[in-house]
N, C-alpha and C positions, 0 to 999 in steps of 0.2 A: 219528563213532561211537566211535573210539578216540582218546584224548587223547595217549597215549604208546605207543611201539613199541620192542620189544627184539629185537635181532639177535644170536642166539647165535653163537659161533665154530664152526669145524669145517672149515677149509680148503676143499677142493673141494666138500665137501658143501653149503657155503653157496650154491652155484649154485641149489639148490632154493628159497632165499628169493627170488631174483629172479623165478623163474617164478610163485611164489605171489603176490608183490606185484603183478606185472603183471596177474594174473587178477582181483584184487579191488579194486585201488586206485580205479579210476574208478567201479566199481559201487557202492561204499559211501562215496565221497568221502573217501578216507583221506588225512587231512592232519594228522598229529600235531604237537603243539607241541614234544615232546621225543622224541628217539630215542637209545637207549643201544646200544652195540655193542662187540664185542671181536674181536680177531684178524681173520680174513677177513670176519667180519660187519661190521667197520669199513669194509672195501673195498666190500662189497655195499651197505651203507646209504649210503655216499658216492655210489656210482654211481646208486642209486635217486633220491636227493635232487638230484643233478645232472641227471637225465634222460638218462643215458648207458648204460643197460643193454644196449641193442641193439648199440651200438658196442663195448661191452666183450665181449660174446659173440663177435663177429667177431674181435676182437683176440686173445682168449685161445685160441679154437679154432684159429686160424692158428698161434699160438705152439706149442700142443700138437702140432699136426700136424708141425711141423718139428723138434720135440725128440724124439729117439729113446729116451732113457733117463731114468730118475729118479735114477740114480747112475752117474757115470762114474769107475769105480774106477781106470782107467788114469791118472787125473789125481792120484792120491793123493800122489805125490811130485813133482808138477809145479806150475806156476804157475796153471793153470786150475782152477776149482772142481770138486770131486767132485759136489756137488749143485747142479743148475742152477736150482732153484726160486727162490732169493732174487733172482737176476738177472732172471729172467722176471717175477717179481712186481713188483719195483721199477721196471723199465723200462716195464711195462704201466701202472702208476699214473702215472708221469711223463708218459706219452703221453695217457692217457685223461682225466686231470684238467685238461689244458690248457683254459683258458677256462671252467673249472667252479667255481673257488673262490668267485667272487662270488655265484653262484647258491646254493652251499652255505651261505655266510655269511648270506644273506638268508632262508633257509628255516627248517625245524625246527632246534632246537638239538641238534646231534649231539654226544654225549658218548662218548668212546672210552676203554676201560679198559686200563690198563697195570699190571702187578704189579711191586712193588719188594720185594726180599727183606729179611729182618731183618738188622740190623747184624751184621757178622762172618761173614756168609754171602754169598759173591759168586761170579760166574762160573759155570763148569760145575757146581760143587757145589750152588749155589743152585737152578739149574734141575733138577738131578737130584732133590734133596729135594722140590722143589715138584711135579715131575712124578709122583713116587711117591705123594705125598699125593693128588693129583688123581685118578690112576688107581685108587687104593684106594677113593675115594669113588664114582667113576663106574662102575667095572667090577665091584666087589665089593659095595658097599653100594647101588649104583644110585640114588644121590641126585640129585635135580634140582638142588639147591643145596648143594654141598659145604661142609664146615666145617673139615676137617682142616688145610689149608694156612693158613687164617686163624688157627687156634689156634697154629700154629707160628710165627706172627709175620709172615707174608707179608701185604703191604698192597695192596689193589686200589684204585688211584686213577684218577679220571676226568678227562680233559682235553677241553676244548671245541674242536671242529674250527674253529669260527668265530674262535677266537683265533689260529689259524695265519696268519702274515703272507705266506706264499708256498706254492706247490704243493709245493716241496721239504720244507717244514716239515710239511705235512700227510702227505706220503708217509713221512717219518721217524717220525711219530707212529703211523701204522698199522703200519709195520714193527716198531716197538718193541712194539706190542700183539700182534704175531705172532711175537715172538722165541722161536724154538725150536731152539737148536743141536742137531745140526750142520746142519740145513737152512738156518739163517740164521747169520750171525756173532753173536758176543756184542755186545750193543748197550747204549748208555746214553742216557737221556733227561734233559736238564738236569743232567748230571753224576752221575746216579744209575743204578745197574744196573737194566736193564729186562728183564722176562720177559713171556712171553705172558700177556695179561690174563686168560685163562681158567684159569690155574693156581689162582687162588682160587675163581672161579666162571665157568664157561663160558657161563652165562646171566646177563648182567650187570644184574641187577635192582637192585643197590645204587645205581646211578646215577639211578634214577627220582625224580621229584618226589613229595612226599607230597600228601595232599589227595584229595578225591573225584574219581572218574573211572574210565575203563576203559583197560586196558592190553592190548595184543596182543603176545604173546611167540612169536617165530618160532624154533623149535628146528631142529636139523639132524641129530639122531640119533633112533633109535627107543628109547622107554621102554615096554617091553611091559606094564608094570604100569599104564599109563595109556591111555585111549582116544586116538584121533587128535586130538580136540578136547575140551578140558575147561577148566572155569573154577573158579578158587579165589578165595575172598574174603580179601583182605589189607587189614585195617584198613578204610578207607573206599573201597577200590578193588576192582574185579573184574579179576582177571588171567586172560585167556583164552589158554591155551597151545595151539599148533598144532604137531604133529609130522608128519614125512613118513609117508605111509600105508604105506610099505615102506622098507627100508634104502636110502639113496641109492646110486646105481650107482657113483659115482666115490669114491675114497678121499681122505683128507685131503691128502696130498702127491703125488698122481698128476698129473703135468704132461705126460703123453704121450698121453692118450686123449680126443680131442675128441668121439668118439661117446658115451662114457659121460658126459661133461660135458653133452652135449645131452640125453641121456636123463634125467639128474638135473634139468635145467631143465624138461623136459616133465612130469616127475613133479610138480614144484612147480606148474606151470600146472594140471594135472589136480586136484591137491589144493585149489588155490584155487577152482576151479569147484565142487568138492564142498562146500567151506566156504560158498560163497555159497548153494548149494541148501539147506543146513541152516539158514542164517540166515533164508531165505525161509519155510521150513517152520515154524520156531519163531515167526516173526512171525504167520503165519496161525493157529497154535494160540492165541497170545496174543490175537489180535483176536477169535477165536471165543469166548474165555472172557469177554470184556467186552461182548459183544453181547446 
């Protein structure tokens, strides 16, 4: 039904994508040839394609249960990190991806976006400028696909997960796609400064193949100017966007609340069932028109 799928970024909100996928995948025989993803969407898409979503929920929920705070300010002048998210995120992927790389390499071509800043702009300054451009587009202009960061010279580049030769390399790629200091360290990919792939566009459609087909775009935030499900014609393709029916319960960097993570997952499941119902209704109407 859909030839390609897009996983938007959004940290903890991406949990919604797992619930949605699990509700619809078998019902519509969802088996895309290409998947593009960014940031935590890279994690979720990897888990989906590896078939490890249930194991992942158990792992993360347990980690969240034992993590008391999202910031340990008492560590500010010590050796332990102030923000625990990076360590939890990295260790979870190293654990969950075991025995999954071969499955990932043999399935859909997963392309993960990383942003590289313009020359002369690196480190914290690069992320600060990129973040301001992104938030101006998303929160003030409410753009689906921002343009400001790209015009400033930030480049969104896609890397194929199947080219990773080890689990560690795949983990590093997703971490670079999620690089948002101070929650993560400053990172480099192949010698180049890496920033969260969503700095240019949090909905990584630039990695899609051209040509006829249908694309499913899984958002993680609410865009109130659009309905929950809407389709736009892009060249020879139909892009069907699906957004959460209400704001996801968990926030981007909340690693303390398994209950809100579970509710976000359940919202995705419910929205997936609603999506299926609408698909059935549309098919019935279409069939009646041709009888």
